[in-house]
N, C-alpha and C positions, 0 to 999 in steps of 0.2 A: 777440569771437566771438559769433554770433547764437544764435537759439534752437535750430536745428538742430545747430550745433556744440556746444553744451552737452549736447544729447540724446546726440550721438554720444560725447562725452567721458565722460558719466555711464554709457552702455551699455559702452563699452570698459573703463572702470574696473571695472564689475561683472564682465565676462568675465575680466579679468586676475585679479580675486579668486578666481573659481572655478577658474581654471587653477592658481593657487598652492595652493588647498585641495586639489586633486586631484594635486598632485605634479609639475606641469609647470614646469620651471625656465625662467622668462622673464627673470630678473633677471641672470644672468651672460652675458657676451658669447658664450660657446660652450655654453650650457646646452642648446640644442636643443629647448626646450619648444614653440616654435612649429611647428617641422618635426614633432615627435612628435604634437602635437595634430592637425595637418593630416592626418597619416598615419592616426591612429587614427579620425578622423572621416571619412576618405575624400574630403577636400576639397582644393582647391589651396592650397599653402602661401601664395600671394600673397593669397588671400582672408582668411586669418588675419592676415597681416602688415598688409594694408590696414586691417583693423578695429582692430588694436592700435596702429597709427600714426595713428588717428583720420582716415583718408582716405575710407573708405566703409563703409557698413552691408552686411552680408552679405545675400544673397537668401534666400528662404524655404527652399530645399533646403539651403543651407548652415547656416542657423540650425537646421533640423531635425537635421542631423548633428551640430553642435556641442552641441545640447541633450542628445542621446543620450549622447555621450561625456562630457559635463560633469555628467551626472546630474540635469538639471533638465528640467521639462516644456517643450515647445514653447510652451505658453501663457505661461509665466514668461518665456521668451525673448523672445516677441513684445511682451509688456507692457514688459519692461525696455528693449527697443529703442525704445519709443515708437510703434511702428506701430499698436498697438491699445490700448485701455484695458481695465481689469478688467471694465467693464460690457459691453464688446463680446464678451468671452469668459467668461461666467459660469460658475462651478463648478456642477457637478450639484447640484440641490437649493437653490441660491441663489435668492433672490427676484428676479423678473424685472420690469422696468418695464412698465406696462400698454399703453403707446402702440403699439409694434411690437416683433416679435422682436428680441433683441439682434443676431442675425446680419444684420439689415437696417438697423441704425443705425450712424452714424458717431458720433465724440465729439460731445457736445452733444445726442444723441437725434435727430438728422436721419436720415431714411430714405435709404439709398443704393441704387443699382443694382448689379446683379452686376458690372459693369465697374468701378464705383467700389470695390466691395468687393475686387476683385483688386488694385486700386492700394494700398488700406489694408492689405492683407495681404502686399503685396510678392510677388505671384504673378509668376514670371518670364515674359517675353514668350513663351517656348517653350511654356508651359502656359496662357497667358491665355485663348486662344479656347476651349479645352476646359473650363477652370474656368467661364467665363461661360456656355457653352451648358448645362453640367450644372447649374449653379445656377438658370438660368432654367427648366430642365426640373423641378427640384425644387419651384420656387415655383409652376409651373403645376400640377403634380400635387397640391400642398398646398393649392391653392385661394386662396393669398394674392395680393392685387393690390397693386402698388405705388401709393402715393398720387399720385406724380408720375412716371408712366412716362416715361423718357428713352431715347433711342437708345443701345444698347450697342455694345461693341466688335465684336460680330458683324455689325452693320449691320442688325439686325432691329428 
């Protein structure tokens, strides 16, 4: 199993632990924990099943819904999934690296474009263009300039 597989294994195991801690019966054949979690979170049961069977990672909206129901922060959910590192999403008051704002760095301290940030955060295709445009606008208003401007998903 490769690095992505072990990342998925670790994340799914973490979610399973949260589910058990919150009383979702996922161990008995007819426990209904997966269905109940999906219903409580307002997500498709298949998304929960695919995660627990280590077939695919949930998208951002599904992670947001699962985090709410499981009583963890979206930050923790994203970090545990391996999509971002703690340095990418620092806690308020935490020291920041001097090179570039954390929101503009990928793991390893490399600056990223808004389109690359969308990929790192798992922004679904249905929201990608809006995310990229909004992020570009915030960067423009804030006066920050990318060190290595690259073409974004919006074609600009």
